[in-house]
C-alpha angles and dihedrals in degrees: 000000000000116000091209116114114264114256110250098169088120093058131090118197127194122199118193117192139160105231140017106273095027088102094058113061099045104029109010093108093048092049089051090050091052094050093044089056093050104262119146108238125196119191121203117194114191098200137029094232092246097166100038126123124287107214094188123021089217089067101057147338126228087259095052100033095098092057093043093051092049089056091044089056092049090051092046091052092050086060090049092046097248111137099171109075121163134182124206089204103232122145118250108261097209124219121329113284097017124126090251088072087071098054107119093226095050123114087237089067095048120094119245089237092056094050093042090053091056091050091047088058091055093045092052091048102046096029098212124201090202129039120191127189146144119305123244092268094055086224093269101012098268106171093225092053090051092047093052091047092054095043095047092047090052093044092051089064099033094054089069096048114099092204094054107108131144133169089258091060119081111232099230099070121101124223119269132194113203116212101221138033117192131183120210109237132204102192115224091230088063093050090049090051093050093045092050091048090051092050092048090051094045094249118144107235119232118250087032091172091064125083109245091220090063098047121098137008120319105259091236091060092069109102100160129045118187127196105216096172090125090059102035093103090056090045092051093046091048093051090049089063088070087078097163090058099042103086107191088208096044126119096260093047089057095056118105113274093235092056093047091048090050092050094045094049096064128056129191134208143176113226097220100171131016116173137158134063092343109036110204094023112144107219098184092049089052091059095068 
């Protein structure tokens, strides 16, 4: 069998995520693989990350963070090879139960139908064969992750329905039925391993208020495991462009390099929908 990368110049891929940097940890290597093999990748980011962390006050202020994070995502995607980056323009909703949930411009306050309609418009324009988004757990239950999961799932179906039309959708676009819908997974076994390592090393885990047994995707939901070792340098470089979010003294930065490299070198997905000539076919698994 040839060791040359498979030609994917015929393929369009759409990634839909909630915040700048959400694309990186769970699917950054796979996105780099797609672009390296010639696929056209479009990345949709629902929010601007307005209430994220600021690792260094010289990088941004709370008032400018949304603009800075937009530019960080564009720079990160240049590293990955993704030239088509789009923002839906919602405000970051913050963690569940925080006052930011109540901001009128937040994604939390938008209806699923409204967000789905915007994603339908993108699907009908770029006509992806593959759509990738958050899984039903939102990794750690972030309301924006959950909102994008619901909206993308609905848009995946609605884009192929001729009678789907809303004021947000321009009338000239034809229906499109993508072949594959994947959810990015963060297996619970991996979270447990990281948490235990942090505890053993005296590092305070992030999201300390959450029970580790409830964080991440149920292990049995993983259908597709991808070795992205060949792209981990690109993935790491791309993530580093999210400078406001990469705290050099944060919990993840304190983990041993060998553990982080191991975690970064493998990505996990749920194949949620596979339709077309070979129902059930796992496209991403076939690219190994």
